[in-house]
C-alpha positions as CSV (number, residue, x, y, z in Angstrom):
1,M,0.0,0.0,0.0
2,F,2.9,2.3,0.8
3,A,4.5,1.7,-2.6
4,L,1.2,2.4,-4.4
5,K,0.9,5.7,-2.5
6,W,4.3,6.7,-3.7
7,L,3.7,5.5,-7.2
8,L,0.5,7.6,-7.4
9,M,2.3,10.6,-5.9
10,A,5.0,10.3,-8.5
11,A,2.5,10.1,-11.3
12,G,0.7,13.2,-10.0
13,V,4.0,15.1,-9.9
14,A,4.8,14.0,-13.4
15,M,1.4,15.1,-14.6
16,F,1.9,18.6,-13.1
17,G,5.3,18.7,-14.7
18,T,3.9,17.8,-18.0
19,A,1.2,20.5,-17.7
20,A,3.8,23.1,-16.8
21,G,5.8,22.0,-19.9
22,V,2.8,22.4,-22.1
23,V,2.1,25.9,-20.7
24,A,5.8,26.9,-21.2
25,Y,5.7,25.6,-24.8
26,D,2.5,27.6,-25.5
27,V,4.1,30.7,-24.1
28,Y,7.2,30.1,-26.3
29,L,4.9,29.8,-29.4
30,A,3.1,33.0,-28.4
31,M,6.4,34.8,-28.1
32,Q,7.5,33.5,-31.5
33,F,4.2,34.6,-33.0
34,Q,4.6,38.1,-31.5
35,K,8.2,38.2,-32.9
36,L,6.9,37.3,-36.3
37,I,4.1,39.9,-36.2
38,G,6.5,42.6,-35.1
39,S,9.2,41.6,-37.6
40,G,7.7,43.8,-40.4
41,E,8.2,41.2,-43.0
42,P,5.8,41.6,-45.9
43,G,2.9,39.1,-45.7
44,A,3.8,38.1,-42.1
45,A,0.7,39.6,-40.6
46,E,-1.7,40.3,-43.4
47,P,-5.3,40.5,-42.2
48,R,-7.5,37.8,-43.8
49,S,-11.1,38.4,-44.9
50,L,-13.8,36.2,-43.6
51,A,-15.7,36.7,-46.8
52,A,-13.3,34.5,-48.7
53,G,-14.0,31.5,-46.5
54,P,-12.1,29.4,-44.0
55,A,-9.5,28.4,-46.6
56,S,-8.3,32.0,-46.8
57,L,-7.7,32.1,-43.1
58,L,-5.2,29.3,-43.5
59,G,-3.4,31.1,-46.3
60,E,-4.7,28.8,-49.0
61,P,-6.3,29.7,-52.2
62,A,-10.0,28.9,-52.5
63,G,-10.7,25.4,-53.7
64,S,-7.5,23.8,-52.4
65,P,-7.6,21.1,-49.8
66,S,-7.6,22.3,-46.2
67,Q,-4.1,21.9,-44.8
68,A,-2.7,23.9,-42.0
69,K,0.7,25.3,-42.7
70,A,2.9,24.8,-39.7
71,G,6.5,25.8,-39.2
72,R,7.5,22.3,-38.3
73,P,6.0,19.0,-39.5
74,I,3.9,17.0,-37.1
75,R,5.8,14.0,-35.6
76,W,3.2,11.3,-36.0
77,R,5.6,8.5,-35.3
78,L,6.6,10.0,-31.9
79,A,3.0,10.6,-31.0
80,A,2.1,7.0,-31.9
81,Q,4.9,5.7,-29.7
82,I,3.8,7.8,-26.8
83,F,0.1,7.2,-27.0
84,G,-0.2,4.0,-28.9
C-alpha cells in the first residue's frame, strides 16, 4: 500500500510537470508569434477576410484542400509511440 501511494504521488507530480511544460511551450509559441508579427516582413501579418471563406484564413487559395501550414512537421511516429 505504501508503494502504491508513492507511485501515485510520483504520477501526480509527473502530470503537473507535463502540464507546466505544455504551458511553457504555449508561451514560447506565443512569443515567437509576436516576434513574427513585429518583424515587419511583408505578408507576415496580413489580415485575412472572412468573406473569402475558411481556406483563406489558413493562407490557402479557395478550392485547395484544407491543410494547416505549420513551421514544423507533425511528428506522427513519436505521437504513436507515446500514446499508442
